[in-house]
TIRO-2110 file (N, C-alpha, C; in Angstrom, 1 decimal):
// TIRO-2110
-20.3, 10.3, 14.2, N, 1, A
-19.6, 9.7, 13.4, CA, 1, A
-18.6, 8.7, 14.0, C, 1, A
-18.6, 7.9, 13.2, N, 2, A
-18.1, 6.8, 13.1, CA, 2, A
-16.7, 6.1, 13.0, C, 2, A
-16.6, 5.9, 14.0, N, 3, A
-14.8, 5.6, 14.5, CA, 3, A
-14.2, 4.4, 14.0, C, 3, A
-13.0, 4.6, 12.9, N, 4, A
-12.6, 3.1, 12.9, CA, 4, A
-12.0, 1.7, 13.8, C, 4, A
-12.8, 0.4, 14.5, N, 5, A
-12.1, 0.2, 15.2, CA, 5, A
-11.3, -0.9, 14.4, C, 5, A
-10.1, -0.6, 14.8, N, 6, A
-9.2, -1.2, 15.0, CA, 6, A
-9.4, -2.6, 16.0, C, 6, A
-9.2, -3.8, 15.5, N, 7, A
-8.6, -5.4, 15.9, CA, 7, A
-7.5, -5.7, 17.1, C, 7, A
-7.5, -6.2, 18.0, N, 8, A
-6.4, -6.7, 19.3, CA, 8, A
-5.3, -6.9, 17.8, C, 8, A
-5.7, -7.5, 16.6, N, 9, A
-4.7, -7.7, 16.0, CA, 9, A
-3.9, -7.0, 15.0, C, 9, A
-4.7, -5.7, 14.9, N, 10, A
-4.3, -4.8, 14.6, CA, 10, A
-3.2, -4.1, 15.3, C, 10, A
-3.2, -3.4, 17.0, N, 11, A
-2.9, -3.7, 17.5, CA, 11, A
-1.1, -4.4, 18.1, C, 11, A
-1.6, -5.6, 17.7, N, 12, A
-0.6, -6.5, 17.8, CA, 12, A
0.5, -6.3, 16.7, C, 12, A
-0.1, -6.0, 15.2, N, 13, A
1.3, -6.2, 14.2, CA, 13, A
1.6, -4.4, 13.7, C, 13, A
1.9, -3.2, 15.2, N, 14, A
2.0, -2.4, 15.0, CA, 14, A
3.7, -2.3, 15.4, C, 14, A
3.9, -3.6, 16.1, N, 15, A
6.0, -3.4, 15.9, CA, 15, A
6.6, -4.0, 15.2, C, 15, A
5.5, -5.1, 14.8, N, 16, A
6.0, -6.1, 13.7, CA, 16, A
6.4, -5.3, 12.1, C, 16, A
5.7, -4.4, 11.9, N, 17, A
5.4, -3.1, 10.6, CA, 17, A
6.7, -2.8, 11.4, C, 17, A
6.3, -1.9, 12.4, N, 18, A
7.9, -0.6, 13.2, CA, 18, A
8.9, -2.1, 12.5, C, 18, A
9.9, -3.3, 12.6, N, 19, A
10.5, -3.7, 12.3, CA, 19, A
11.1, -4.1, 11.0, C, 19, A
9.9, -4.0, 10.7, N, 20, A
9.9, -4.1, 8.9, CA, 20, A
9.8, -2.8, 8.3, C, 20, A
9.8, -1.9, 8.8, N, 21, A
10.4, -0.3, 8.2, CA, 21, A
11.7, 0.0, 8.7, C, 21, A
12.6, -0.1, 9.8, N, 22, A
13.1, -0.6, 10.1, CA, 22, A
13.8, -0.6, 9.1, C, 22, A
13.8, -2.5, 8.9, N, 23, A
14.9, -3.5, 8.1, CA, 23, A
15.0, -2.5, 6.5, C, 23, A
14.0, -1.8, 6.0, N, 24, A
13.5, -1.4, 5.1, CA, 24, A
14.4, -0.2, 4.7, C, 24, A
14.5, -0.1, 6.2, N, 25, A
15.3, 2.0, 5.9, CA, 25, A
16.7, 2.3, 5.3, C, 25, A
17.1, 0.6, 5.8, N, 26, A
18.6, 0.2, 6.3, CA, 26, A
19.1, -1.0, 4.7, C, 26, A
18.3, -1.3, 4.3, N, 27, A
19.2, -2.1, 3.3, CA, 27, A
19.6, -2.2, 2.3, C, 27, A
20.9, -2.2, 2.1, N, 28, A
21.3, -2.7, 1.4, CA, 28, A
21.3, -4.1, -0.2, C, 28, A
22.3, -3.5, -1.7, N, 29, A
21.8, -3.5, -2.8, CA, 29, A
21.2, -5.7, -2.4, C, 29, A
22.1, -6.0, -1.3, N, 30, A
21.5, -7.4, -2.0, CA, 30, A
20.7, -7.6, -1.5, C, 30, A
19.9, -7.3, -0.1, N, 31, A
18.7, -7.4, 0.0, CA, 31, A
18.3, -7.2, -0.5, C, 31, A
18.0, -5.3, -1.8, N, 32, A
16.5, -5.8, -3.0, CA, 32, A
17.3, -6.2, -3.8, C, 32, A
18.2, -7.3, -4.1, N, 33, A
17.5, -7.6, -5.0, CA, 33, A
17.5, -9.0, -4.8, C, 33, A
17.5, -9.6, -3.2, N, 34, A
16.6, -10.8, -2.8, CA, 34, A
15.0, -10.7, -2.9, C, 34, A
15.0, -9.7, -2.5, N, 35, A
13.1, -8.7, -2.5, CA, 35, A
13.0, -8.5, -4.4, C, 35, A
13.3, -8.2, -4.5, N, 36, A
12.8, -8.3, -6.4, CA, 36, A
13.4, -9.6, -6.7, C, 36, A
14.0, -10.7, -6.6, N, 37, A
13.3, -12.4, -7.7, CA, 37, A
12.8, -12.8, -6.9, C, 37, A
12.0, -12.2, -5.6, N, 38, A
10.7, -12.9, -5.1, CA, 38, A
9.8, -12.6, -5.6, C, 38, A
10.3, -11.4, -5.9, N, 39, A
8.5, -10.5, -6.4, CA, 39, A
7.9, -11.0, -7.8, C, 39, A
9.4, -10.8, -8.0, N, 40, A
9.1, -10.9, -9.9, CA, 40, A
9.2, -13.1, -9.7, C, 40, A
8.9, -13.1, -8.9, N, 41, A
9.1, -15.2, -9.0, CA, 41, A
7.8, -15.5, -8.9, C, 41, A
7.0, -14.7, -7.9, N, 42, A
5.4, -14.9, -7.5, CA, 42, A
4.3, -13.4, -7.4, C, 42, A
5.0, -12.8, -7.8, N, 43, A
3.5, -11.5, -8.2, CA, 43, A
4.7, -10.4, -9.1, C, 43, A
4.9, -11.0, -10.6, N, 44, A
5.3, -10.0, -11.0, CA, 44, A
4.5, -9.0, -11.7, C, 44, A
3.2, -9.1, -11.4, N, 45, A
2.2, -7.7, -11.9, CA, 45, A
2.7, -6.4, -11.2, C, 45, A
2.8, -6.6, -9.6, N, 46, A
3.7, -6.0, -8.4, CA, 46, A
4.2, -5.3, -9.0, C, 46, A
5.3, -6.5, -9.6, N, 47, A
6.7, -5.7, -10.2, CA, 47, A
6.5, -4.8, -10.7, C, 47, A
6.0, -5.4, -11.5, N, 48, A
5.5, -4.0, -13.5, CA, 48, A
5.3, -3.1, -13.2, C, 48, A
4.1, -2.2, -11.6, N, 49, A
3.7, -1.8, -11.7, CA, 49, A
4.9, -0.5, -10.9, C, 49, A
5.3, -1.5, -9.8, N, 50, A
7.1, -0.1, -9.2, CA, 50, A
7.5, -0.5, -10.2, C, 50, A
8.0, -1.1, -11.0, N, 51, A
9.3, -0.3, -12.1, CA, 51, A
8.2, 1.1, -13.9, C, 51, A
6.9, 0.8, -12.8, N, 52, A
6.6, 2.2, -13.8, CA, 52, A
6.8, 3.1, -13.6, C, 52, A
6.7, 3.2, -12.3, N, 53, A
6.3, 4.6, -11.6, CA, 53, A
8.0, 5.1, -11.9, C, 53, A
8.7, 4.7, -12.6, N, 54, A
10.0, 5.1, -12.4, CA, 54, A
10.3, 5.9, -13.9, C, 54, A
9.3, 5.8, -14.3, N, 55, A
9.3, 7.3, -16.5, CA, 55, A
8.3, 8.7, -15.1, C, 55, A
7.6, 8.3, -14.2, N, 56, A
7.3, 9.5, -13.8, CA, 56, A
7.4, 10.2, -11.8, C, 56, A
7.9, 9.0, -11.9, N, 57, A
8.8, 9.8, -10.2, CA, 57, A
10.1, 10.5, -10.3, C, 57, A
11.2, 11.1, -9.3, N, 58, A
11.9, 11.6, -9.5, CA, 58, A
12.6, 10.7, -8.7, C, 58, A
13.9, 9.9, -8.7, N, 59, A
15.2, 8.8, -8.4, CA, 59, A
14.5, 8.8, -6.4, C, 59, A
14.7, 9.6, -6.1, N, 60, A
14.4, 9.6, -4.7, CA, 60, A
12.9, 9.4, -4.1, C, 60, A
11.8, 9.8, -5.4, N, 61, A
10.5, 9.5, -4.5, CA, 61, A
10.2, 7.5, -4.9, C, 61, A
11.1, 7.3, -5.9, N, 62, A
11.3, 6.0, -6.4, CA, 62, A
12.0, 5.0, -5.2, C, 62, A
12.5, 5.4, -5.3, N, 63, A
13.6, 4.2, -3.5, CA, 63, A
12.4, 4.9, -2.8, C, 63, A
12.2, 6.0, -1.9, N, 64, A
10.8, 5.5, -1.2, CA, 64, A
9.3, 5.0, -1.6, C, 64, A
9.1, 4.8, -2.6, N, 65, A
7.7, 4.5, -3.1, CA, 65, A
8.2, 2.6, -3.3, C, 65, A
9.4, 2.1, -3.4, N, 66, A
10.6, 0.8, -3.3, CA, 66, A
10.1, 1.1, -2.3, C, 66, A
10.7, 1.3, -1.4, N, 67, A
10.8, 0.7, 0.5, CA, 67, A
8.9, 0.8, 0.6, C, 67, A
8.2, 1.0, 0.2, N, 68, A
6.4, 0.7, 0.7, CA, 68, A
6.4, -0.2, 0.1, C, 68, A
6.7, -0.8, -1.3, N, 69, A
5.9, -1.1, -1.5, CA, 69, A
7.1, -3.1, -1.2, C, 69, A
7.5, -2.8, -0.5, N, 70, A
8.9, -4.1, 0.1, CA, 70, A
8.4, -4.1, 1.2, C, 70, A
7.7, -3.1, 1.7, N, 71, A
7.2, -3.3, 3.4, CA, 71, A
5.8, -4.3, 3.3, C, 71, A
4.9, -4.1, 1.8, N, 72, A
4.2, -4.5, 1.8, CA, 72, A
4.5, -6.2, 1.0, C, 72, A
5.5, -6.1, 0.3, N, 73, A
5.4, -7.6, 0.2, CA, 73, A
5.8, -8.5, 2.0, C, 73, A
6.9, -7.7, 2.2, N, 74, A
7.4, -8.0, 3.6, CA, 74, A
5.8, -8.9, 4.3, C, 74, A
5.5, -7.4, 4.4, N, 75, A
4.5, -7.9, 5.4, CA, 75, A
3.3, -9.7, 4.9, C, 75, A
2.8, -9.2, 3.7, N, 76, A
2.4, -10.9, 3.3, CA, 76, A
2.9, -11.6, 2.8, C, 76, A
4.0, -11.7, 2.6, N, 77, A
4.6, -12.8, 2.2, CA, 77, A
4.8, -14.0, 3.1, C, 77, A
4.9, -13.4, 4.1, N, 78, A
4.9, -14.5, 5.8, CA, 78, A
4.3, -15.8, 5.5, C, 78, A
3.0, -15.3, 5.0, N, 79, A
1.3, -15.5, 5.4, CA, 79, A
0.8, -16.7, 4.2, C, 79, A
2.4, -16.9, 3.5, N, 80, A
2.4, -18.0, 2.7, CA, 80, A
1.5, -17.6, 0.9, C, 80, A
0.8, -16.8, 1.3, N, 81, A
-0.3, -16.9, -0.2, CA, 81, A
0.3, -15.9, -1.5, C, 81, A
1.0, -14.8, -0.9, N, 82, A
1.3, -14.4, -2.5, CA, 82, A
2.2, -15.7, -3.2, C, 82, A
2.6, -16.9, -2.8, N, 83, A
3.4, -17.7, -3.5, CA, 83, A
3.1, -18.7, -3.9, C, 83, A
1.3, -18.9, -3.3, N, 84, A
0.6, -19.9, -4.3, CA, 84, A
-0.2, -19.4, -5.1, C, 84, A
-0.9, -17.7, -5.9, N, 85, A
-2.3, -17.5, -6.6, CA, 85, A
-1.2, -15.7, -6.4, C, 85, A
-1.0, -15.6, -8.5, N, 86, A
-0.9, -14.6, -8.3, CA, 86, A
-1.6, -13.4, -8.5, C, 86, A
-1.3, -11.6, -8.8, N, 87, A
-2.3, -11.2, -8.7, CA, 87, A
-2.3, -10.6, -10.1, C, 87, A
-3.0, -10.4, -11.3, N, 88, A
-3.4, -10.3, -12.0, CA, 88, A
-3.8, -9.0, -12.3, C, 88, A
-3.3, -8.5, -14.2, N, 89, A
-4.3, -6.9, -14.1, CA, 89, A
-5.7, -6.9, -13.6, C, 89, A
-5.9, -7.2, -14.0, N, 90, A
-7.6, -7.5, -13.8, CA, 90, A
-8.3, -7.4, -12.6, C, 90, A
-7.4, -8.1, -11.9, N, 91, A
-8.0, -8.3, -10.1, CA, 91, A
-7.1, -6.5, -9.6, C, 91, A
-6.5, -5.9, -9.6, N, 92, A
-6.0, -4.9, -9.6, CA, 92, A
-6.8, -4.2, -10.0, C, 92, A
-7.4, -4.1, -11.3, N, 93, A
-7.7, -2.5, -12.0, CA, 93, A
-9.1, -3.2, -11.5, C, 93, A
-9.9, -3.6, -11.2, N, 94, A
-10.7, -3.7, -10.2, CA, 94, A
-10.6, -2.8, -9.4, C, 94, A
-9.8, -4.1, -8.5, N, 95, A
-9.6, -2.8, -6.7, CA, 95, A
-9.5, -1.8, -6.9, C, 95, A
-9.0, -0.6, -8.2, N, 96, A
-8.6, 0.5, -8.2, CA, 96, A
-10.4, 1.2, -9.3, C, 96, A
-10.4, 0.0, -9.8, N, 97, A
-11.4, 0.4, -9.8, CA, 97, A
-12.5, 1.7, -8.9, C, 97, A
-12.5, 0.4, -8.3, N, 98, A
-13.8, 0.8, -6.3, CA, 98, A
-13.0, 1.7, -5.6, C, 98, A
-11.7, 1.9, -5.8, N, 99, A
-11.6, 2.7, -5.1, CA, 99, A
-11.7, 4.5, -5.6, C, 99, A
-11.2, 4.4, -7.3, N, 100, A
-11.8, 5.1, -7.4, CA, 100, A
-13.6, 5.8, -7.8, C, 100, A
-14.2, 5.3, -7.5, N, 101, A
-15.5, 5.0, -7.1, CA, 101, A
-15.6, 5.9, -5.9, C, 101, A
-14.8, 5.6, -5.1, N, 102, A
-15.7, 5.7, -3.5, CA, 102, A
-15.2, 6.8, -3.7, C, 102, A
-14.1, 7.2, -3.8, N, 103, A
-13.3, 8.5, -4.3, CA, 103, A
-14.5, 10.0, -4.8, C, 103, A
-15.1, 9.4, -5.9, N, 104, A
-15.1, 9.9, -6.9, CA, 104, A
-16.5, 10.3, -6.5, C, 104, A
-17.7, 9.2, -5.4, N, 105, A
-19.1, 9.2, -5.1, CA, 105, A
-18.7, 10.5, -3.8, C, 105, A
-16.9, 10.6, -3.0, N, 106, A
-17.3, 11.1, -1.0, CA, 106, A
-17.1, 12.6, -2.1, C, 106, A
-16.4, 12.9, -3.0, N, 107, A
-16.3, 14.2, -3.7, CA, 107, A
-17.1, 15.3, -3.2, C, 107, A
-17.9, 14.8, -3.6, N, 108, A
-19.4, 15.9, -3.4, CA, 108, A
-20.1, 15.5, -2.2, C, 108, A
-19.8, 15.1, -1.5, N, 109, A
-20.0, 15.4, 0.1, CA, 109, A
-19.5, 15.7, 1.2, C, 109, A
-20.4, 16.7, 2.3, N, 110, A
-19.4, 17.3, 2.9, CA, 110, A
-19.1, 16.8, 4.1, C, 110, A
-17.5, 17.1, 3.8, N, 111, A
-16.3, 16.7, 5.3, CA, 111, A
-16.8, 15.5, 6.1, C, 111, A
-17.6, 16.1, 7.1, N, 112, A
-18.3, 14.8, 8.2, CA, 112, A
-18.2, 13.9, 7.5, C, 112, A
-19.0, 13.7, 6.0, N, 113, A
-19.5, 12.3, 5.5, CA, 113, A
-18.8, 12.2, 5.1, C, 113, A
-17.6, 12.4, 4.4, N, 114, A
-16.2, 11.9, 3.3, CA, 114, A
-15.8, 11.2, 4.6, C, 114, A
-15.9, 11.2, 6.1, N, 115, A
-15.0, 10.7, 7.1, CA, 115, A
-15.5, 9.4, 7.2, C, 115, A
-17.3, 9.2, 6.8, N, 116, A
-17.4, 8.5, 7.9, CA, 116, A
-17.4, 7.6, 6.3, C, 116, A
-17.7, 8.1, 4.5, N, 117, A
-17.9, 6.6, 4.2, CA, 117, A
-16.0, 5.7, 3.9, C, 117, A
-14.9, 6.8, 4.2, N, 118, A
-13.3, 6.7, 4.4, CA, 118, A
-13.2, 5.2, 5.4, C, 118, A
-14.0, 5.9, 6.5, N, 119, A
-14.2, 5.1, 7.9, CA, 119, A
-15.0, 3.8, 7.2, C, 119, A
-16.6, 3.5, 6.8, N, 120, A
-17.6, 2.6, 6.4, CA, 120, A
-15.8, 1.1, 5.0, C, 120, A
-16.0, 2.0, 4.2, N, 121, A
-14.7, 1.8, 3.1, CA, 121, A
-13.3, 0.8, 4.3, C, 121, A
-12.8, 1.6, 4.7, N, 122, A
-11.2, 0.8, 5.1, CA, 122, A
-11.9, -0.4, 6.7, C, 122, A
-13.1, -0.1, 6.9, N, 123, A
-13.5, -1.1, 8.1, CA, 123, A
-13.3, -2.2, 7.8, C, 123, A
-13.8, -2.5, 6.8, N, 124, A
-13.3, -4.1, 6.1, CA, 124, A
-11.4, -5.2, 5.5, C, 124, A
-10.8, -3.7, 5.3, N, 125, A
-9.6, -3.5, 5.7, CA, 125, A
-9.1, -4.3, 6.8, C, 125, A
-8.2, -5.1, 6.4, N, 126, A
-8.0, -6.6, 7.5, CA, 126, A
-6.4, -5.9, 7.9, C, 126, A
-5.4, -5.3, 7.0, N, 127, A
-4.5, -4.4, 7.5, CA, 127, A
-4.3, -3.3, 7.3, C, 127, A
-5.2, -3.0, 8.4, N, 128, A
-5.2, -1.5, 8.8, CA, 128, A
-4.3, -1.0, 9.4, C, 128, A
-3.6, -2.0, 10.4, N, 129, A
-2.1, -0.8, 11.1, CA, 129, A
-1.5, -0.8, 9.6, C, 129, A
-0.8, -2.1, 8.6, N, 130, A
-0.1, -1.9, 7.3, CA, 130, A
-0.3, -0.3, 6.5, C, 130, A
-2.1, -0.1, 6.4, N, 131, A
-2.2, 1.1, 5.9, CA, 131, A
-1.5, 2.2, 6.6, C, 131, A
-1.8, 1.7, 8.2, N, 132, A
-1.7, 3.4, 8.5, CA, 132, A
0.2, 3.3, 8.5, C, 132, A
0.6, 2.8, 8.6, N, 133, A
2.4, 2.7, 8.6, CA, 133, A
2.1, 3.4, 8.1, C, 133, A
1.8, 3.2, 6.3, N, 134, A
2.5, 3.8, 5.2, CA, 134, A
1.1, 5.3, 5.0, C, 134, A
-0.1, 5.0, 5.1, N, 135, A
-0.6, 6.7, 5.1, CA, 135, A
0.7, 8.1, 6.1, C, 135, A
1.3, 7.6, 6.8, N, 136, A
1.7, 7.7, 8.2, CA, 136, A
3.2, 8.0, 6.6, C, 136, A
3.8, 7.1, 6.5, N, 137, A
5.3, 7.6, 5.1, CA, 137, A
4.8, 8.0, 4.6, C, 137, A
3.9, 8.4, 4.2, N, 138, A
3.3, 9.3, 2.8, CA, 138, A
3.1, 10.9, 3.6, C, 138, A
2.7, 11.1, 5.3, N, 139, A
2.5, 12.2, 5.5, CA, 139, A
4.1, 12.4, 5.8, C, 139, A
5.1, 11.7, 7.0, N, 140, A
6.1, 11.7, 7.6, CA, 140, A
7.9, 12.1, 6.5, C, 140, A
7.5, 11.3, 5.6, N, 141, A
8.5, 11.5, 4.8, CA, 141, A
8.6, 12.8, 3.3, C, 141, A
10.1, 14.2, 4.0, N, 142, A
9.4, 15.1, 2.8, CA, 142, A
9.3, 14.3, 1.5, C, 142, A
10.5, 13.6, 1.1, N, 143, A
10.4, 13.3, -0.3, CA, 143, A
8.4, 12.2, -0.9, C, 143, A
7.8, 12.3, -0.2, N, 144, A
6.4, 11.9, -0.5, CA, 144, A
5.6, 12.9, -0.4, C, 144, A
6.0, 13.6, 0.7, N, 145, A
5.2, 14.0, 1.3, CA, 145, A
4.8, 15.5, -0.1, C, 145, A
6.1, 16.2, 0.0, N, 146, A
6.2, 17.1, -1.4, CA, 146, A
5.7, 16.7, -2.6, C, 146, A
5.3, 15.2, -2.9, N, 147, A
4.8, 14.6, -4.2, CA, 147, A
3.1, 15.3, -4.9, C, 147, A
3.1, 16.1, -5.8, N, 148, A
2.1, 16.9, -6.3, CA, 148, A
1.2, 16.0, -5.1, C, 148, A
0.0, 16.6, -5.5, N, 149, A
-1.7, 16.1, -4.3, CA, 149, A
-2.5, 14.9, -5.2, C, 149, A
-2.0, 14.7, -6.7, N, 150, A
-2.3, 13.7, -8.0, CA, 150, A
-1.3, 13.2, -8.4, C, 150, A
0.2, 12.9, -8.0, N, 151, A
0.4, 11.9, -8.3, CA, 151, A
0.8, 11.4, -7.2, C, 151, A
0.7, 11.7, -5.6, N, 152, A
0.5, 10.6, -4.9, CA, 152, A
-0.8, 10.4, -4.2, C, 152, A
-1.9, 11.0, -4.8, N, 153, A
-3.3, 10.5, -4.9, CA, 153, A
-3.6, 8.7, -5.3, C, 153, A
-2.6, 9.2, -7.1, N, 154, A
-3.3, 8.0, -7.5, CA, 154, A
-2.3, 6.8, -7.5, C, 154, A
-0.4, 7.3, -6.8, N, 155, A
-0.1, 6.4, -6.4, CA, 155, A
-0.5, 5.6, -4.7, C, 155, A
-0.4, 5.9, -3.9, N, 156, A
-2.2, 5.9, -2.8, CA, 156, A
-2.6, 5.3, -3.1, C, 156, A
-3.5, 5.0, -4.3, N, 157, A
-4.7, 4.1, -4.9, CA, 157, A
-4.2, 2.6, -5.2, C, 157, A
-3.4, 2.9, -5.8, N, 158, A
-2.6, 1.5, -6.5, CA, 158, A
-2.2, 0.9, -4.9, C, 158, A
-1.3, 1.2, -4.7, N, 159, A
-0.9, 1.1, -2.4, CA, 159, A
-2.3, -0.2, -2.5, C, 159, A
-3.2, 0.8, -2.1, N, 160, A
-3.9, 0.2, -1.7, CA, 160, A
-4.9, -1.3, -2.4, C, 160, A
-4.5, -0.7, -3.4, N, 161, A
-5.7, -1.7, -4.4, CA, 161, A
-4.6, -3.4, -4.1, C, 161, A
-3.5, -2.8, -4.1, N, 162, A
-2.6, -4.0, -4.1, CA, 162, A
-2.8, -5.4, -2.6, C, 162, A
-2.7, -4.2, -1.9, N, 163, A
-3.6, -4.5, 0.0, CA, 163, A
-4.9, -5.7, -0.3, C, 163, A
-5.7, -5.1, -1.1, N, 164, A
-6.8, -5.2, -1.1, CA, 164, A
-6.6, -6.3, -1.5, C, 164, A
-5.7, -6.9, -2.9, N, 165, A
-5.8, -7.6, -3.8, CA, 165, A
-5.1, -9.1, -3.4, C, 165, A
-4.2, -9.1, -2.4, N, 166, A
-3.4, -9.2, -1.3, CA, 166, A
-3.7, -9.6, -0.3, C, 166, A
-4.8, -9.3, -0.4, N, 167, A
-5.8, -10.1, 1.6, CA, 167, A
-6.7, -10.9, 0.3, C, 167, A
-7.2, -10.4, -0.2, N, 168, A
-8.0, -11.3, -1.4, CA, 168, A
-7.5, -13.0, -1.3, C, 168, A
-5.7, -12.9, -1.6, N, 169, A
-5.6, -13.9, -1.9, CA, 169, A
-5.7, -14.9, -1.4, C, 169, A
END
């Protein structure tokens, strides 16, 4: 079985991501307002998708999902690309279709083949450390871990799709 190869940059990003997570876990309303304003200004579709979850999840789940979205924002915003090109619905839906296709393709495969498919798919991801932190958060946070499998899966596919869109900018 192929192993997911981490680049040196992935390993060096781990402390940065850890710092961002700690900051997000202690955020106040002023911080939320500031980040929300920035996201609305530069990536309104990203904010619209986040706010769209309000109808489908509990308040506690929404708060945790918001922290993940803010983590993605804080990870990519300093690179300066998010302020230059807007990710639109077409880009997002294209990435989402690709990810759904990969999942549907893998459904009929044996477990060891699934792992290889996922490894190959995620090897091209530049933000492996970010994605790993998000997956860990969905496993570690009781509110997120207790979500229904279908809801959690749909949200994770959306999150992965945004990460891939932001990497393309």
